[in-house]
C-alpha angles and dihedrals in degrees: 000000000000102000094189095050094046091048091052093049091048093049090050088052091051091047091052090051091050090052095046099044098072088049091064106271090153093156091068114088093334111195127222104235095181109138096009112131122228115262110264117207091209097050125091115227128200127210112292096026114135128210139161127233131172090355094305129107121229136187121210114240095197141338114319142152127195094005105135105226092215092062098029103054100094127109112309091006132126099264141043118216106231095186143272117313112256094222097270109119094347119151142163120293121268137176099176122132089239090072119101111272095202124086141174115271124192117251114253129252133033113278093049122160119300131204138086117096096338123095096179117118120263114266116254121187113242095024115132109250128183127217109273094024115129130219136171128232134166092358098309136095120232134191120217114239103172112033097201094056094040089055095049118125089218098100090172088066107032111019102131114256096005112040117103092247102023093129090064089061108029143037119216108235107181148323115274093210119219093054118154111267144180135201110286099195130076140171114261089226099054143036143126097252094099128094119352089255090062095256094285093120134036108246139213114217117193137184118235109199124217092212140051113251094166096293095087126235131272132198109251090235088062096056112128115265088231088081115085094185130036116200108201107216126242142005106175140183113284094209089224094104134001111277095004113141128201137184119211116189115224111259088239089072132067113226095221091051090045092055091045089052091053091050092049091053091048090050087056091055097260124135119230115199133182113233120211126209122001126176094311100036108083110185120189119175097194097157139035088249090056089049092052092046089052093052095045094047093047091052089054092050095045093047094046096054101025098238119181094224145315137277121210109219100165113167137162112031098335090112126032133143127243116236109270095028091120106153117071089196092061108030121187103181107113097224089053097043094046093049090052090050093047095050092047089050092052091047091050091047095054101031136225097320092059109107125228123188136163133208109190126165119250088254090069097044122019094031085064088077091067101027131017115197096220097052110028121090117238097356128121109283090221094066108121092351094143092059097085090049094048092046096048091049100035091114091053097039116108092192147335113228104188114196105245089192141071085039136135121225112298129201112239131203088278087064090241128121117253124197127208128252099054137078093254092064095052093046093051096043095047092045090057095062092038092052102032126229146216107267111234087357090290112138089202089062102056116171105214120227122263120238111272095245088055092066123088124171113231118218139169113252093220142359088268094055099068148320116291100041109180123206120243090249093054092048091052090047089054092050093047089053095046097044104029102019086235124142095005108165121174098358128049118200117238095247133090095208103037128252091280095166099054110146104230139248139320127201141197098240154020088183093052090046090058090046087054093051094261094290094146099048095039099046098039096042091059093045095048092048089057099038 
């Protein structure tokens, strides 16, 4: 079988369908819209939610609100066009707030419930399928187009309806009806996608480093119980193949004991996450092959050690925007697009309990308010480069732990510069992602706020750990201002009630905290528990 030729023919077939559909080719892949609510411009939709609009059915790709599915269903956009309604349950378009804001979302994971009008067998990754054979998955029936890809064991890539590249292998035929479903809408100010403990407790997330940089090393089993999350640092590029990531345990540690330590922490209710990148680990997914190598190698690492999730700590030149890539909602730069695809694939592979966190520097997030690398002339192309990744994955993101250290002065929402090391800096930087901001100063490119429990403030554990160390007193002053609106000095948060749901703190690092006699974990654990 010629994989390239078949792929080209199939993509030409899909392109022809896309061109004919708006012209009224209602007989092609008609979709049963019975029971689908009208799209509501005021409702927030999560990934998997289904709606109808202007006699077409759409499925949400990720969290969105106010994104008209008719004009936001292109590649890398908020919605997927499922096809023209077949007459059942179709009605005129509406975007009024009186429409139902709930919708049917597909159940997660391959191997979902079968039934309804479909008699095809349930899809199973790795099963040998022939071209033309039909299966059902997540409440829909699919026809195999390219046998080799349909039969792949890589469910993250080719599971029909949910794999990253399923449309290269399958064609959706119809809805089975009666598929398991869940609510597809959510309030933008709430949700359970925050910290692993459900957001009921403010957390302390710390980095455990797999090397001695002067702080000393510590067995993972001996990490202070004050830490709720342990970020194992770092998985880094192997150099053997583009995008391939490896994790090499320091010779001071025994792998069996290391794994046992992870399991002991997990048994105590802690989360242990593998962090990728760091200052020396530049990761650039410039091609689809690099993307696939990244996903496959991360699956091997996560499975080998039993990690609860992954943390993206890309620094240096791992992420930068191409000139002309101006809209963070629809990125075109390959290293950005491929990272989004890779992280979505890993999330789909492991399911809803798999944790995803990010730890960018302020340069890659808050600086994007003043300068955006894809649109500004003469500025650093890395400015704000994390914003497309954060936005595309905001519905999957447990938390964002921006490094409020090793930073230059940053302009806040008050249009004033703020410098690290004092309460004012942490208040202004946290308020930016809790309030949202115009990217590059463009009001048409508004970056929506994250949920409060998704926001952690990143701090050095000691003066040795990084530039911008902030004293315990200043950190507590910042939190009192953000949460209680008490003691605010030069900067006032953009909330009338306080950011009462803020997630907690992150530190670099657990090792440096021990070196500093556990000041960070001891002082801040007590304060957070009483905040």
